[in-house]
PLY file of the C-alpha trace (Angstrom):
ply
format ascii 1.0
element vertex 218
property float x
property float y
property float z
element edge 217
property int vertex1
property int vertex2
end_header
53.76 74.51 316.88
56.30 71.77 317.54
58.62 70.77 314.73
57.80 68.08 312.24
59.86 64.74 312.61
60.79 62.32 309.67
62.61 58.55 310.12
65.53 58.20 307.76
67.68 55.38 308.03
71.72 55.11 308.24
71.32 54.12 304.44
68.92 57.11 303.44
70.58 59.51 305.36
71.86 61.64 302.55
68.82 61.41 300.97
66.65 62.34 303.59
68.88 65.76 304.45
68.29 67.30 301.40
64.50 66.74 301.86
64.56 67.85 305.57
66.63 70.87 304.83
64.33 72.15 302.14
61.28 71.84 304.50
62.71 72.74 307.72
62.16 69.26 309.08
63.81 67.37 312.08
64.86 63.39 312.37
63.77 60.66 314.33
66.36 58.07 314.28
64.77 54.96 313.85
67.65 52.27 313.15
67.88 51.33 316.71
64.30 49.94 316.76
65.48 46.83 314.88
66.86 43.59 316.39
69.49 43.23 313.38
70.60 46.47 313.82
70.94 45.94 317.73
72.65 42.73 317.62
75.06 43.32 314.56
76.25 46.81 313.46
74.89 49.10 316.27
78.53 50.62 316.68
78.87 51.44 313.08
75.67 52.98 312.69
76.29 54.89 315.75
79.56 56.36 314.72
77.60 57.46 311.36
75.34 59.14 313.56
77.91 60.66 315.51
79.89 62.02 311.94
76.46 63.21 310.73
77.12 66.60 309.41
73.52 67.86 310.59
73.52 67.20 314.09
71.11 69.84 314.84
68.33 67.67 313.11
68.63 64.88 315.55
65.93 65.38 317.82
64.65 61.76 318.80
65.34 58.06 318.43
62.28 55.45 318.06
63.19 52.39 320.57
62.83 48.76 319.85
59.19 47.84 320.11
58.66 44.25 318.74
57.92 41.82 321.48
58.58 44.03 324.25
56.38 43.11 326.94
57.67 44.78 330.41
54.46 43.25 332.29
54.95 39.40 331.07
54.56 36.91 333.53
57.96 35.42 332.49
60.86 37.04 334.28
63.08 35.91 331.29
60.77 37.97 328.90
60.77 41.12 331.30
64.85 41.12 331.45
65.10 41.12 327.55
62.53 43.88 327.11
64.48 46.08 329.67
67.75 45.20 327.58
66.34 46.11 324.49
64.98 49.24 325.89
68.28 49.94 327.72
70.46 49.60 324.36
67.78 52.29 322.77
68.98 54.85 325.99
72.16 54.38 325.81
72.03 55.26 322.26
70.20 58.38 322.69
72.52 59.58 325.73
75.35 58.95 323.24
73.98 61.14 320.60
72.57 64.02 322.96
68.92 63.20 321.94
66.36 64.66 323.84
63.60 62.42 323.35
63.28 58.45 323.01
59.83 57.12 321.49
58.33 53.34 322.79
55.39 51.44 322.08
53.61 51.01 325.17
52.80 47.28 323.93
49.07 47.00 325.30
47.74 43.66 324.16
43.89 44.59 323.54
43.18 40.80 323.09
43.97 40.20 326.80
40.64 41.14 328.41
41.04 39.76 332.14
40.59 43.02 334.24
44.14 41.75 336.22
45.61 42.29 333.00
45.06 46.13 333.15
46.33 46.30 336.97
49.30 44.49 336.23
50.62 46.12 333.10
50.39 49.86 334.71
51.99 48.45 337.90
55.07 47.25 335.57
55.24 50.10 333.47
54.99 52.68 336.29
57.78 50.96 338.62
59.95 50.27 335.01
59.84 53.54 333.71
60.37 55.44 337.31
63.61 53.45 337.49
64.57 54.12 333.93
64.20 57.68 334.30
66.87 57.70 337.10
69.44 56.28 335.12
68.66 58.47 332.32
68.68 61.99 331.28
66.67 61.81 328.05
62.60 62.02 327.67
60.78 59.03 327.60
57.92 59.41 325.21
55.21 56.42 325.44
53.42 56.19 321.82
50.03 54.04 321.91
50.14 51.07 319.57
47.33 48.58 319.74
45.81 50.79 322.68
41.88 50.64 322.63
41.67 53.58 324.98
43.84 56.34 326.80
43.27 55.17 330.36
46.10 53.16 330.96
48.66 54.91 329.26
47.42 58.04 331.30
47.68 56.02 334.62
50.92 55.39 333.77
51.81 59.08 333.05
50.19 59.90 336.32
51.78 57.27 338.42
55.27 57.87 337.21
54.64 61.71 337.99
57.66 63.13 335.86
57.86 65.53 333.41
60.32 63.49 331.65
57.63 60.99 330.98
55.40 61.90 328.10
52.82 60.64 325.88
53.27 60.23 322.02
49.42 60.18 320.49
50.06 58.62 317.02
46.90 59.27 315.12
47.21 56.37 312.63
47.43 53.68 315.43
44.35 55.00 316.67
42.63 55.06 313.41
43.46 51.43 313.42
42.95 50.05 316.60
40.97 52.50 318.90
36.97 53.27 318.75
37.49 55.91 321.07
37.14 59.73 319.88
40.31 61.38 319.04
39.19 64.29 321.07
39.25 62.02 324.04
42.45 60.53 323.62
43.61 64.39 323.49
41.65 65.33 326.87
42.38 62.17 328.79
46.62 62.50 328.29
46.63 65.83 328.11
44.78 65.87 331.64
47.16 63.50 333.34
49.45 66.16 334.57
50.67 69.76 334.05
53.99 68.78 333.14
52.59 65.68 330.82
51.68 66.68 327.17
50.34 64.68 324.26
52.82 65.29 321.06
51.20 63.97 317.88
52.95 61.94 315.59
51.19 61.99 312.30
51.43 58.31 310.92
50.31 57.97 307.32
48.49 54.47 307.72
45.06 53.96 306.35
42.39 51.86 307.74
43.97 49.10 305.44
47.35 49.49 306.98
49.07 51.15 304.04
51.90 53.41 304.31
52.53 56.25 301.90
55.19 58.43 300.99
54.21 62.15 301.87
53.65 63.15 298.24
50.73 60.98 297.91
49.35 61.47 301.35
49.84 64.99 301.81
47.52 68.29 300.77
47.73 68.85 296.99
0 1
1 2
2 3
3 4
4 5
5 6
6 7
7 8
8 9
9 10
10 11
11 12
12 13
13 14
14 15
15 16
16 17
17 18
18 19
19 20
20 21
21 22
22 23
23 24
24 25
25 26
26 27
27 28
28 29
29 30
30 31
31 32
32 33
33 34
34 35
35 36
36 37
37 38
38 39
39 40
40 41
41 42
42 43
43 44
44 45
45 46
46 47
47 48
48 49
49 50
50 51
51 52
52 53
53 54
54 55
55 56
56 57
57 58
58 59
59 60
60 61
61 62
62 63
63 64
64 65
65 66
66 67
67 68
68 69
69 70
70 71
71 72
72 73
73 74
74 75
75 76
76 77
77 78
78 79
79 80
80 81
81 82
82 83
83 84
84 85
85 86
86 87
87 88
88 89
89 90
90 91
91 92
92 93
93 94
94 95
95 96
96 97
97 98
98 99
99 100
100 101
101 102
102 103
103 104
104 105
105 106
106 107
107 108
108 109
109 110
110 111
111 112
112 113
113 114
114 115
115 116
116 117
117 118
118 119
119 120
120 121
121 122
122 123
123 124
124 125
125 126
126 127
127 128
128 129
129 130
130 131
131 132
132 133
133 134
134 135
135 136
136 137
137 138
138 139
139 140
140 141
141 142
142 143
143 144
144 145
145 146
146 147
147 148
148 149
149 150
150 151
151 152
152 153
153 154
154 155
155 156
156 157
157 158
158 159
159 160
160 161
161 162
162 163
163 164
164 165
165 166
166 167
167 168
168 169
169 170
170 171
171 172
172 173
173 174
174 175
175 176
176 177
177 178
178 179
179 180
180 181
181 182
182 183
183 184
184 185
185 186
186 187
187 188
188 189
189 190
190 191
191 192
192 193
193 194
194 195
195 196
196 197
197 198
198 199
199 200
200 201
201 202
202 203
203 204
204 205
205 206
206 207
207 208
208 209
209 210
210 211
211 212
212 213
213 214
214 215
215 216
216 217
């Protein structure tokens, strides 16, 4: 069984460390997902994690995700998306993190058949180039995705053991009508080297997040 991760921020790191120590958990660093950190105090936040005594708890980072569309027809938007993703990957390299999670940012309201083909084409090209420049494993997480096929096609198209899928079951609950079992089957069958690690979001159909104590088993 894989290690369960929780998401502290630099401000809650000490409190989360106590909880992680008590329950054998790891950390997914989430600070660098947010523009205000990337644009202001990224160096200070990075230094805090570098000096953190529980380095063995640092397993992954969550990359930026707001408005990042790698397949945008606007080249300027694509450049911004690539820059933000590059910032997160540099942080992962500096901290020696083995995994970085990014959202797919598939837009389900766009129904043109050409959208799907362009989305897959641009993602395959982008992530193939990224993996040549960085050592970390990139994990693509479903967000608004209605079905697993586009993500599976990207994994297959890149064909690297360092590009994997993260099946967020909370996002699946909110945005997909496909059975969860089918998501596991399609993503897991993409390639022998591509797996589907699961992140258990605590979201419910009305998009509420609850603390572990109120949603976990009694």
